[in-house]
C-alpha positions as CSV (number, residue, x, y, z in Angstrom):
1,M,-6.8,32.0,-11.2
2,S,-5.3,30.3,-8.2
3,P,-2.4,32.4,-6.8
4,S,0.7,30.8,-5.3
5,L,0.6,30.7,-1.5
6,F,4.4,30.6,-1.3
7,P,4.7,34.3,-0.3
8,Q,2.6,33.7,2.8
9,L,4.2,30.2,3.4
10,E,7.8,31.2,3.1
11,P,8.0,33.3,6.3
12,L,6.8,30.3,8.3
13,L,9.3,27.8,7.1
14,G,12.2,29.2,9.1
15,N,10.4,28.1,12.3
16,V,9.7,24.4,11.4
17,N,11.7,21.2,11.1
18,K,12.8,20.1,7.6
19,P,11.3,23.1,5.7
20,I,12.8,21.9,2.5
21,Q,10.0,19.3,2.2
22,Y,7.5,22.0,1.6
23,V,9.4,23.9,-1.1
24,G,8.8,21.8,-4.2
25,G,10.8,22.4,-7.4
26,E,12.1,18.8,-7.6
27,V,13.7,17.3,-10.8
28,N,10.9,16.1,-13.0
29,A,8.2,17.9,-11.1
30,I,5.4,19.3,-13.3
31,T,4.0,22.8,-13.0
32,T,1.3,23.4,-15.5
33,P,-0.1,26.9,-16.1
34,W,-3.4,27.1,-14.1
35,E,-5.4,28.7,-16.9
36,S,-4.4,26.1,-19.5
37,A,-6.5,23.3,-17.8
38,R,-10.2,22.8,-17.5
39,L,-9.9,20.1,-14.9
40,R,-7.5,20.3,-11.9
41,W,-6.6,17.4,-9.6
42,A,-4.7,17.7,-6.3
43,L,-3.2,14.4,-5.5
44,L,-2.9,14.1,-1.7
45,Y,-0.8,11.5,0.1
46,P,-1.9,11.9,3.7
47,D,1.5,11.4,5.3
48,A,4.8,13.2,5.5
49,Y,6.6,14.1,2.3
50,E,9.4,11.7,3.2
51,V,6.9,8.8,3.0
52,G,4.6,10.0,0.3
53,S,7.1,11.4,-2.2
54,P,8.4,8.0,-3.4
55,N,4.9,6.5,-3.5
56,Q,4.5,4.7,-6.8
57,G,0.7,5.2,-7.0
58,V,0.9,9.0,-6.7
59,Q,3.8,9.2,-9.1
60,I,2.0,7.2,-11.7
61,L,-1.3,9.1,-11.5
62,Y,0.7,12.4,-11.5
63,E,2.1,11.6,-14.9
64,V,-1.0,10.0,-16.4
65,L,-3.2,13.0,-15.6
66,N,-0.6,15.6,-16.6
67,E,-0.2,14.0,-20.0
68,Q,-3.8,15.0,-20.8
69,P,-4.0,18.4,-22.6
70,E,-7.0,19.7,-20.6
71,I,-6.0,18.4,-17.2
72,L,-3.4,19.4,-14.6
73,A,-2.4,17.5,-11.4
74,E,-0.3,18.7,-8.5
75,R,0.9,16.8,-5.4
76,A,0.1,17.5,-1.7
77,Y,1.3,15.8,1.5
78,A,0.3,16.1,5.2
79,V,2.2,18.8,7.0
80,W,3.8,18.1,10.4
81,P,2.2,19.6,13.5
82,D,4.7,22.4,13.8
83,L,3.8,23.9,10.4
84,D,0.1,23.0,10.9
85,A,-0.1,25.3,13.9
86,L,1.7,28.1,12.2
87,M,-0.5,27.8,9.1
88,R,-3.7,28.0,11.1
89,E,-2.4,31.0,13.0
90,A,-1.4,32.8,9.7
91,Q,-4.6,31.5,7.9
92,V,-2.6,29.8,5.2
93,P,-4.6,26.8,3.8
94,A,-3.4,23.4,2.8
95,F,-1.3,23.6,-0.4
96,T,0.3,21.6,-3.2
97,V,4.1,21.4,-3.4
98,D,4.1,22.0,-7.1
99,G,2.4,25.3,-7.5
100,H,1.7,26.0,-3.8
101,R,-1.9,26.4,-4.6
102,S,-4.8,26.0,-2.1
103,L,-6.4,22.6,-2.2
104,A,-9.8,24.3,-2.1
105,D,-9.1,25.8,-5.6
106,F,-8.9,22.3,-7.3
107,D,-11.8,20.5,-8.8
108,V,-10.8,17.1,-7.3
109,I,-8.8,16.1,-4.3
110,G,-7.6,12.6,-5.0
111,V,-6.5,10.9,-1.8
112,S,-4.1,7.8,-2.0
113,L,-4.8,5.6,1.1
114,S,-2.1,3.0,1.6
115,T,-3.0,2.5,5.2
116,E,-6.0,3.1,7.4
117,L,-3.9,4.9,10.0
118,G,-3.8,7.8,7.6
119,Y,-7.4,8.7,8.1
120,T,-6.9,11.4,10.7
121,N,-4.3,13.1,8.5
122,M,-6.8,13.1,5.7
123,L,-9.4,14.8,7.9
124,N,-6.8,17.3,9.1
125,T,-5.8,18.2,5.6
126,I,-9.4,18.7,4.5
127,D,-10.0,20.9,7.5
128,L,-6.8,22.8,6.9
129,A,-7.9,23.4,3.3
130,G,-11.0,25.2,4.7
131,L,-13.4,22.6,3.5
132,P,-16.3,21.0,5.4
133,L,-15.2,17.6,6.9
134,R,-18.4,15.9,5.8
135,A,-19.3,15.4,2.2
136,A,-23.0,16.3,2.9
137,D,-21.9,19.8,4.0
138,R,-19.9,20.6,0.9
139,R,-21.4,23.0,-1.7
140,D,-21.1,23.2,-5.5
141,E,-17.9,25.3,-5.4
142,H,-16.0,22.8,-3.3
143,P,-13.8,20.1,-4.8
144,L,-14.8,16.5,-4.9
145,V,-12.9,14.3,-2.4
146,I,-12.2,10.9,-4.1
147,V,-10.1,8.2,-2.4
148,G,-8.2,5.3,-3.8
149,G,-5.6,2.8,-2.8
150,H,-5.7,-0.5,-0.9
151,A,-7.5,1.0,2.1
152,A,-10.3,2.2,-0.2
153,F,-11.5,-1.4,-0.7
154,N,-13.5,-0.8,2.5
155,P,-14.1,3.0,2.6
156,E,-17.1,2.7,4.9
157,P,-15.3,4.0,8.0
158,I,-14.6,7.3,6.1
159,A,-17.8,7.2,4.0
160,P,-19.2,10.5,5.6
161,F,-16.0,12.4,4.7
162,I,-15.6,11.4,1.1
163,D,-17.5,12.0,-2.1
164,A,-16.4,8.8,-3.9
165,A,-13.9,6.0,-3.9
166,V,-12.0,4.3,-6.8
167,I,-11.8,0.6,-6.2
168,G,-8.7,-1.1,-7.8
169,D,-6.1,0.2,-10.3
170,G,-6.2,3.9,-10.8
171,E,-4.6,4.6,-14.2
172,E,-7.7,4.1,-16.4
173,A,-10.1,5.0,-13.5
174,V,-8.8,8.6,-13.1
175,L,-9.1,9.2,-16.8
176,A,-12.6,7.8,-16.8
177,V,-13.6,10.1,-13.9
178,S,-12.0,13.0,-15.6
179,K,-13.9,12.4,-18.8
180,L,-17.2,12.2,-17.0
181,I,-16.5,15.5,-15.2
182,L,-15.5,17.3,-18.4
183,A,-18.6,16.1,-20.1
184,W,-20.7,17.3,-17.1
185,Q,-19.0,20.7,-17.4
186,D,-19.7,20.8,-21.2
187,A,-23.3,20.1,-20.5
188,G,-23.6,23.1,-18.2
189,R,-23.1,21.3,-14.9
190,P,-26.6,19.8,-14.6
191,G,-27.8,19.2,-11.1
192,G,-24.6,20.8,-9.6
193,R,-22.5,18.7,-7.3
194,T,-25.4,16.3,-6.6
195,G,-26.0,15.8,-10.3
196,L,-22.3,15.1,-10.9
197,L,-22.1,12.5,-8.1
198,A,-25.3,10.8,-9.4
199,Q,-23.7,10.5,-12.9
200,L,-20.4,9.2,-11.4
201,S,-22.3,6.6,-9.3
202,A,-24.5,5.4,-12.2
203,S,-21.4,4.9,-14.4
204,G,-20.0,2.4,-12.0
205,V,-16.6,4.1,-12.4
206,V,-16.5,5.0,-8.7
207,Y,-18.4,4.1,-5.5
208,V,-20.4,7.0,-4.1
209,P,-21.2,6.3,-0.4
210,G,-23.9,9.0,-0.3
211,M,-25.9,7.0,-2.9
212,Y,-26.3,4.0,-0.5
213,E,-28.3,3.6,2.7
214,V,-27.1,1.3,5.5
215,S,-29.6,-0.1,8.1
216,Y,-28.6,-1.8,11.4
217,G,-30.4,-4.3,13.6
218,D,-30.9,-4.0,17.4
219,D,-27.9,-6.4,17.9
220,G,-25.6,-4.0,16.0
221,H,-25.2,-6.0,12.9
222,I,-25.8,-4.5,9.4
223,E,-29.1,-5.6,8.1
224,R,-28.6,-4.3,4.5
225,V,-26.8,-1.9,2.2
226,V,-29.0,-0.6,-0.6
227,P,-28.9,2.1,-3.3
228,N,-31.1,5.1,-2.4
229,A,-31.7,6.3,-6.0
230,S,-32.5,4.8,-9.3
231,G,-29.7,4.0,-11.7
232,V,-27.2,3.3,-8.8
233,P,-25.5,-0.1,-9.1
234,W,-26.1,-2.6,-6.3
235,Q,-22.4,-3.6,-6.5
236,V,-19.4,-1.6,-7.6
237,A,-16.6,-3.6,-9.2
238,K,-12.9,-2.9,-9.1
239,H,-10.8,-1.6,-11.9
240,T,-8.1,-3.9,-13.3
241,L,-5.4,-2.7,-15.7
242,L,-4.9,-5.7,-18.0
243,D,-1.8,-4.8,-20.0
244,L,1.0,-3.2,-18.0
245,D,3.2,-2.9,-21.0
246,E,0.8,-0.3,-22.4
247,W,1.2,1.8,-19.2
248,P,5.0,2.2,-18.6
249,Y,4.7,4.6,-15.7
250,P,6.3,6.5,-14.1
251,K,8.4,7.5,-17.1
252,A,10.2,10.4,-15.3
253,P,10.0,9.8,-11.5
254,V,10.1,12.9,-9.4
255,V,13.4,13.2,-7.5
256,P,12.8,14.3,-3.9
257,V,14.7,17.4,-2.6
258,T,15.3,15.8,0.8
259,E,15.8,12.4,2.3
260,T,12.9,10.0,1.9
261,V,12.2,6.4,3.0
262,H,13.2,5.1,-0.4
263,E,16.2,6.6,-2.2
264,R,15.9,4.7,-5.5
265,M,14.2,4.5,-8.8
266,S,11.5,1.9,-8.7
267,V,9.8,-0.1,-11.5
268,E,6.8,-2.3,-10.9
269,I,7.7,-5.6,-12.7
270,F,4.3,-7.2,-12.2
271,R,1.0,-6.6,-10.4
272,G,-1.1,-9.1,-8.6
273,C,-0.2,-12.3,-6.7
274,T,-1.7,-15.8,-6.7
275,R,0.4,-17.3,-3.9
276,G,-2.8,-17.3,-1.9
277,C,-1.5,-16.2,1.5
278,R,-4.7,-16.0,3.4
279,F,-3.7,-13.0,5.5
280,C,-2.6,-10.9,2.6
281,Q,-5.1,-8.3,1.4
282,A,-2.8,-7.0,-1.3
283,G,-2.4,-10.4,-2.9
284,M,-6.1,-11.0,-2.9
285,I,-7.4,-7.7,-4.2
286,T,-4.8,-7.3,-7.0
287,R,-5.5,-10.5,-8.8
288,P,-5.0,-11.6,-11.5
289,V,-1.2,-11.6,-12.0
290,R,-0.1,-9.3,-14.8
291,E,3.6,-9.3,-15.8
292,R,5.5,-6.6,-17.5
293,S,7.8,-8.0,-20.2
294,A,11.5,-8.0,-19.7
295,A,11.9,-5.6,-22.6
296,T,9.5,-3.0,-21.1
297,V,11.1,-3.2,-17.7
298,A,14.5,-2.7,-19.3
299,K,13.3,0.4,-21.1
300,M,11.7,1.8,-18.0
301,V,14.9,1.2,-16.0
302,D,17.1,2.9,-18.6
303,S,14.7,5.8,-19.0
304,G,14.2,6.3,-15.3
305,L,17.9,6.2,-14.5
306,D,18.6,8.7,-17.3
307,K,16.0,11.1,-16.0
308,T,16.7,10.8,-12.2
309,G,20.4,10.0,-11.6
310,F,19.5,7.4,-9.0
311,A,22.1,4.7,-8.3
312,E,19.7,2.0,-7.2
313,V,16.8,0.3,-9.0
314,G,14.1,-1.4,-7.0
315,M,12.1,-4.0,-9.0
316,L,8.8,-4.0,-7.3
317,S,5.9,-6.4,-6.9
318,L,4.3,-8.4,-4.1
319,S,6.8,-11.2,-4.7
320,S,9.3,-9.9,-7.2
321,A,11.4,-13.2,-7.6
322,D,8.2,-14.8,-8.9
323,H,8.4,-13.0,-12.3
324,S,8.7,-15.7,-14.9
325,E,11.7,-13.8,-16.5
326,I,13.4,-12.7,-13.3
327,G,16.7,-14.5,-14.2
328,K,16.8,-12.8,-17.6
329,L,15.9,-9.5,-16.1
330,A,18.5,-9.6,-13.4
331,S,21.4,-10.8,-15.6
332,G,20.4,-8.5,-18.4
333,L,20.3,-5.4,-16.2
334,A,23.4,-6.4,-14.3
335,D,25.3,-6.7,-17.7
336,R,23.9,-3.4,-18.9
337,Y,25.0,-1.4,-15.9
338,E,28.2,-3.2,-15.1
339,G,30.9,-0.8,-13.9
340,T,28.4,2.0,-13.1
341,Q,27.8,1.2,-9.4
342,T,24.1,0.9,-10.2
343,S,22.7,-1.6,-7.7
344,L,19.5,-3.7,-8.3
345,S,17.2,-4.8,-5.6
346,L,14.1,-7.0,-5.1
347,P,12.4,-5.5,-2.1
348,S,10.0,-8.5,-1.8
349,T,11.4,-12.1,-2.1
350,R,9.9,-15.4,-0.9
351,V,12.0,-18.1,0.7
352,D,11.1,-20.6,-2.0
353,A,11.7,-18.2,-4.9
354,F,15.1,-17.0,-3.8
355,N,18.4,-18.4,-5.2
356,V,21.9,-17.3,-4.7
357,E,22.7,-16.8,-8.4
358,L,19.9,-14.3,-8.6
359,A,21.1,-12.5,-5.4
360,K,24.6,-12.3,-6.9
361,E,23.4,-10.8,-10.1
362,L,21.4,-8.2,-8.2
363,S,24.5,-7.2,-6.1
364,R,27.1,-7.5,-8.9
365,N,27.4,-3.7,-9.6
366,G,26.7,-2.3,-6.2
367,R,26.6,-3.1,-2.5
368,R,25.4,-6.5,-1.3
369,S,22.0,-5.9,0.1
370,G,20.7,-7.7,3.2
371,L,18.5,-10.7,2.8
372,T,15.0,-10.6,4.3
373,F,12.6,-13.6,4.2
374,A,9.1,-13.9,5.6
375,P,8.1,-17.3,6.9
376,E,5.2,-15.4,8.6
377,G,4.3,-18.3,10.9
378,G,6.6,-19.9,13.4
379,S,5.4,-23.5,13.1
380,E,4.8,-25.8,10.1
381,R,1.2,-26.2,11.3
382,L,0.5,-22.5,11.4
383,R,2.1,-21.9,7.9
384,K,-0.5,-24.4,6.6
385,V,-3.3,-22.4,8.2
386,I,-2.1,-19.2,6.5
387,N,-1.3,-21.0,3.2
388,K,2.3,-19.9,3.4
389,T,3.7,-22.9,1.6
390,V,7.2,-22.7,2.9
391,S,8.6,-25.5,5.0
392,E,11.4,-25.2,7.6
393,E,13.5,-27.3,5.2
394,D,13.0,-24.7,2.5
395,L,14.1,-21.9,4.9
396,I,17.2,-23.8,6.1
397,R,18.2,-24.7,2.6
398,T,17.9,-21.1,1.4
399,V,19.8,-19.5,4.3
400,S,22.5,-22.2,3.9
401,A,23.0,-21.2,0.3
402,A,23.2,-17.6,1.4
403,Y,25.8,-18.4,4.1
404,E,27.8,-20.5,1.7
405,S,27.9,-17.4,-0.7
406,G,29.3,-15.1,2.0
407,W,26.2,-13.5,3.6
408,R,26.5,-13.2,7.4
409,H,23.1,-11.6,8.3
410,V,19.6,-12.6,7.4
411,K,16.3,-11.0,8.6
412,L,13.2,-13.1,9.2
413,Y,9.7,-11.6,9.4
414,F,6.8,-13.2,11.3
415,M,3.3,-12.3,12.4
416,C,1.8,-12.7,15.9
417,G,-1.9,-13.3,16.4
418,L,-2.7,-15.4,13.4
419,P,-5.9,-17.5,13.4
420,T,-5.6,-20.7,15.5
421,E,-2.2,-19.5,16.8
422,T,-1.0,-20.8,20.2
423,D,1.8,-19.8,22.5
424,E,3.7,-22.8,21.3
425,D,3.4,-21.7,17.7
426,V,5.0,-18.3,18.7
427,L,7.8,-20.0,20.6
428,Q,8.7,-22.0,17.5
429,I,9.9,-18.7,16.1
430,A,12.8,-18.7,18.6
431,R,13.7,-22.3,17.7
432,L,13.7,-21.5,14.0
433,A,15.9,-18.5,14.5
434,K,18.4,-20.6,16.5
435,A,18.4,-23.2,13.8
436,V,19.3,-20.5,11.3
437,I,22.2,-19.3,13.5
438,D,23.4,-22.8,14.0
439,R,23.4,-23.5,10.2
440,G,25.3,-20.3,9.5
441,R,27.9,-21.0,12.1
442,E,28.4,-24.5,10.8
443,I,28.8,-23.5,7.2
444,S,31.0,-20.4,7.8
445,G,33.0,-21.6,10.7
446,R,32.4,-18.2,12.2
447,R,30.7,-16.8,15.3
448,D,29.6,-13.4,13.8
449,I,26.4,-14.8,12.2
450,R,23.4,-12.7,12.8
451,C,19.6,-13.2,12.5
452,T,17.1,-10.4,13.1
453,V,13.6,-11.5,13.9
454,S,10.9,-8.9,13.2
455,I,7.3,-9.4,14.4
456,G,4.2,-7.7,13.2
457,G,0.7,-8.0,14.6
458,F,-1.8,-9.8,12.4
459,V,-4.8,-7.6,11.4
460,P,-7.7,-9.3,9.6
461,K,-8.5,-7.4,6.4
462,P,-11.5,-7.2,4.0
463,H,-11.6,-9.3,0.9
464,T,-9.4,-12.0,2.4
465,P,-10.3,-15.5,3.7
466,F,-9.5,-14.1,7.2
467,Q,-12.1,-11.3,6.9
468,W,-14.3,-13.4,9.2
469,A,-11.5,-14.1,11.8
470,G,-11.5,-12.6,15.3
471,Q,-8.4,-10.5,16.1
472,L,-6.2,-11.3,19.0
473,S,-6.5,-8.7,21.8
474,A,-3.6,-6.3,22.5
475,E,-3.0,-7.9,25.9
476,E,-2.7,-11.4,24.5
477,T,-0.5,-10.2,21.7
478,D,1.8,-8.5,24.2
479,H,1.9,-11.7,26.3
480,R,3.1,-13.8,23.3
481,L,5.7,-11.2,22.3
482,R,6.9,-11.2,25.9
483,I,7.4,-15.0,26.2
484,L,9.1,-15.0,22.8
485,R,11.5,-12.4,23.8
486,E,12.3,-14.3,27.0
487,E,12.8,-17.5,25.0
488,I,15.2,-15.8,22.7
489,R,17.2,-14.2,25.5
490,S,17.2,-17.3,27.7
491,D,20.1,-19.0,25.9
492,R,23.2,-16.8,26.2
493,S,24.9,-18.6,23.2
494,Y,22.2,-17.0,20.9
495,A,21.1,-13.9,22.8
496,K,23.5,-11.6,21.1
497,A,23.2,-13.3,17.7
498,I,19.5,-12.9,17.4
499,G,18.0,-9.4,17.1
500,F,14.4,-8.9,18.1
501,R,12.1,-6.2,16.8
502,Y,8.4,-5.9,17.4
503,H,5.5,-3.5,17.9
504,D,3.1,-3.9,20.8
505,G,-0.5,-5.0,20.1
506,K,-2.3,-1.7,20.5
507,P,-1.7,-0.1,17.1
508,G,-2.9,-3.3,15.4
509,I,-6.2,-3.1,17.3
510,I,-6.9,0.4,16.0
511,E,-5.9,-0.7,12.5
512,G,-8.3,-3.6,12.8
513,L,-11.1,-1.2,13.9
514,L,-10.5,1.0,10.8
515,A,-10.0,-2.0,8.4
516,R,-13.2,-3.8,9.2
517,G,-15.4,-1.0,10.5
518,D,-18.5,0.4,9.1
519,R,-19.9,4.0,8.9
520,R,-20.4,4.2,12.7
521,V,-16.6,4.2,13.0
522,A,-16.5,7.6,11.3
523,E,-17.5,9.3,14.5
524,V,-14.6,7.7,16.3
525,I,-12.2,8.9,13.6
526,E,-13.6,12.5,13.8
527,E,-13.4,12.5,17.6
528,V,-9.8,11.3,17.6
529,W,-8.9,14.0,15.1
530,A,-10.8,16.6,17.2
531,Q,-8.7,15.5,20.2
532,G,-5.5,16.1,18.3
533,G,-4.9,12.7,16.5
534,R,-2.4,13.1,13.7
535,F,0.2,10.8,12.1
536,D,-1.2,7.7,13.7
537,G,1.1,5.5,11.6
538,W,4.1,7.0,13.5
539,S,4.7,5.4,17.0
540,E,5.7,8.8,18.5
541,H,2.4,10.3,17.6
542,F,0.1,7.3,18.1
543,S,-2.1,7.2,21.2
544,Y,-4.0,4.1,21.9
545,D,-5.7,5.7,24.9
546,R,-7.1,8.5,22.7
547,W,-8.6,6.0,20.3
548,A,-10.0,3.8,23.0
549,Q,-11.5,6.7,24.8
550,A,-13.1,8.0,21.6
551,A,-14.6,4.6,20.9
552,D,-16.0,4.3,24.4
553,K,-17.6,7.8,24.0
554,V,-19.0,7.2,20.5
555,F,-20.2,3.6,21.2
556,A,-21.7,4.3,24.6
557,D,-25.3,3.0,24.9
558,T,-24.9,1.1,21.6
559,P,-24.6,-2.7,21.0
560,V,-21.1,-2.2,19.4
561,S,-17.7,-1.5,20.9
562,L,-14.0,-1.5,20.0
563,E,-13.9,-5.2,20.9
564,W,-17.0,-5.9,18.9
565,F,-15.4,-4.6,15.7
566,T,-12.0,-6.3,16.3
567,E,-12.0,-9.4,18.4
568,R,-15.4,-10.9,17.3
569,E,-15.4,-13.7,14.8
570,R,-17.9,-13.2,11.9
571,T,-20.3,-15.8,10.5
572,L,-21.3,-16.5,7.0
573,P,-24.8,-15.0,7.1
574,E,-23.4,-11.7,8.4
575,V,-23.6,-8.7,6.0
576,L,-20.1,-7.3,5.8
577,P,-19.6,-3.5,5.5
578,W,-17.7,-4.0,2.2
579,G,-20.0,-6.7,0.8
580,H,-21.4,-4.4,-1.9
581,L,-17.8,-3.7,-3.2
582,D,-16.6,-6.4,-5.6
583,S,-12.9,-7.2,-5.5
584,G,-13.5,-9.9,-8.2
585,L,-13.2,-12.7,-5.7
586,D,-16.1,-15.1,-5.3
587,A,-17.6,-14.8,-1.7
588,D,-18.2,-18.6,-1.6
589,W,-14.5,-19.2,-2.5
590,L,-13.3,-16.9,0.2
591,W,-15.5,-18.7,2.8
592,Q,-14.3,-22.1,1.6
593,D,-10.7,-20.9,1.9
594,W,-11.4,-19.8,5.4
595,Q,-12.7,-23.3,6.2
596,D,-9.7,-24.8,4.5
597,A,-7.5,-22.7,6.8
598,L,-9.2,-24.0,9.9
599,S,-8.7,-27.5,8.5
600,E,-5.0,-26.7,7.8
601,D,-5.4,-27.4,4.1
602,E,-3.2,-25.7,1.6
603,V,-4.1,-24.3,-1.8
604,G,-1.5,-24.1,-4.6
605,D,-0.5,-21.1,-6.7
606,C,-2.8,-21.2,-9.7
607,R,0.0,-19.8,-11.9
608,W,1.6,-23.3,-11.8
609,T,-1.2,-25.5,-10.4
610,P,-4.9,-26.0,-11.5
611,C,-7.3,-23.2,-11.1
612,S,-8.9,-22.9,-7.6
613,A,-11.9,-21.0,-8.9
614,C,-11.4,-17.8,-7.0
615,G,-13.6,-16.1,-9.7
616,V,-11.3,-13.3,-10.8
617,C,-10.4,-14.5,-14.3
618,D,-14.0,-15.5,-15.1
619,Q,-15.4,-12.2,-14.0
620,M,-12.9,-10.2,-15.9
621,D,-12.8,-12.4,-19.0
622,T,-9.1,-12.6,-18.8
623,L,-6.2,-15.0,-17.9
624,I,-3.2,-14.7,-15.7
625,Q,-0.5,-13.0,-17.7
626,V,2.9,-14.5,-17.3
627,G,5.9,-15.0,-19.7
628,P,8.1,-16.0,-21.2
629,H,7.5,-13.1,-23.6
630,D,9.1,-13.7,-27.0
631,Q,12.2,-11.6,-27.0
632,S,15.6,-12.4,-28.6
633,A,18.9,-11.3,-27.2
634,E,19.3,-8.9,-30.1
635,E,15.9,-7.3,-29.4
636,W,16.8,-7.1,-25.7
637,D,19.9,-5.1,-26.6
638,E,18.1,-2.9,-29.1
639,S,15.3,-2.1,-26.6
640,I,17.7,0.1,-24.6
641,A,19.1,3.2,-26.3
642,A,22.9,3.7,-26.3
643,R,23.1,6.3,-23.6
644,S,25.7,7.2,-21.0
645,L,25.6,4.7,-18.2
646,D,27.8,6.8,-15.8
647,P,25.5,7.8,-12.8
648,V,27.3,11.1,-12.4
649,A,26.8,11.9,-16.1
650,R,23.1,10.9,-15.8
651,A,22.6,13.1,-12.8
652,G,24.3,16.0,-14.7
653,T,21.9,15.9,-17.5
654,N,19.2,16.9,-15.0
655,G,21.1,19.8,-13.6
């Protein structure tokens, strides 16, 4: 049995900020009797409840696992420092929000890593659970720590702390892992923990870092990464879910009990992207494109609204307007929920995929949402380098259509520090923003036109053509942001019309260290955690000096440094820390795309242009999955049950 820790936790909650986030009991939460399961997962999102609760990955795995008769899954999140201190003083271990059970009592702790800056929170939660930080120190009675998510495509910086990593889509992977563990239990647990990890590694279902040896040369470069036991695969391939219609999750999203970053019901309308933006790790590692049919999306929306009472639906993907049936989806859902004040949104929309008719359909039943576009690069030349095939003409035409239809405010997102970027490329952002304002004023005849420019620092990521690129230093990033701000503010006729939001270059440098680091970086992470590092993704908690000092301490008297891992350009012969993890992309294709970037050559979207031979479809023996799916208007109507569409009534059915 695993008793609830709530009696010990409850007296502490009156002394912390937002205690409601630790209480649980949400609508659609699942609490399975402990004794009814043979295998128990704790699904940890290593960030605050308000960030982790809406996370689609956790919500999906939570349902997939809990549908299995011999398995239970509960959710856990990082606790804020105020509760952390009280829990340590009262000796209350890290807990789940569903049953308030100790994480140490579970068989598996599954960690969802959306960003590398969550690593210190992961370590803190492992320690708060009373578990050894390092996998080598854990005993048979301790749970396995298995990570997944986009950051798990290079788990080497956290390799000493984890038992295994799932690479790619998690739905089928967690069931495969569960099946192997249950079979190992049935066989009498041969070999204990070590035996189980050997079986998991040999299966290829997960990557087990402890089954590989890494050797380094005197110059600091990796010489080789090799298996250290027989039966261990030389490469571990990613998991790819090929038919999203067969996995319509989440079916009943958990409704948070307090405010979160996304107050909506979300449906993933397709997975993967072939636009080929060279900076975008998500687009590269999630290939090929796999669309959900309009009928399945409609069913999921209707079911989700019925079970949650939300008044907004987010249709998610990396570029949602690229769905081949997006017009049909938008108009069909807008018709279905007309008069209910249920709003629809596309959180991710490209300039060249947007049209005003689509935007009108999305806002027909609710508030008119803001428009955000991401040209990414300020100049036409730089957009060719990054393969962001959007011209200035495309942008002006799109915002013109928006202004003509009544919008008064657009947001533009750019990156600073892209490969080959110059000061002039960055200053072009100001010129582009001014052109947008001019066009809006011309069309509307009004002076209240606004444009917000948001700047993010570029961080080279594994499994992208830019994985070899050197990263711009924090000082140079800050210099370019400064001259851009001065350029925007220099003309008083635009200064108040253009908003300017940015982050300084320092957090990006640490993200770059963690993104492309190897196992030697683990000591830096542990040192930062030991010095109090927590919630590094939050500006008020992040300390660049703490990270820099830890790196200096760990890398002293070695050939590597913080700058070595971040600012140095890699060469083709170099062994990359993640080279033995197969994202499906051909390494030669990635290198050629890197050379094409330096030559300012663009590559088309292979959904609509000839195949560029990235290797994904060949390796997986599949094809890109796009519509149109055969579905008549009558079938569309029949696919949604005749239920009450009043949002108040929907909420009432859930108490």
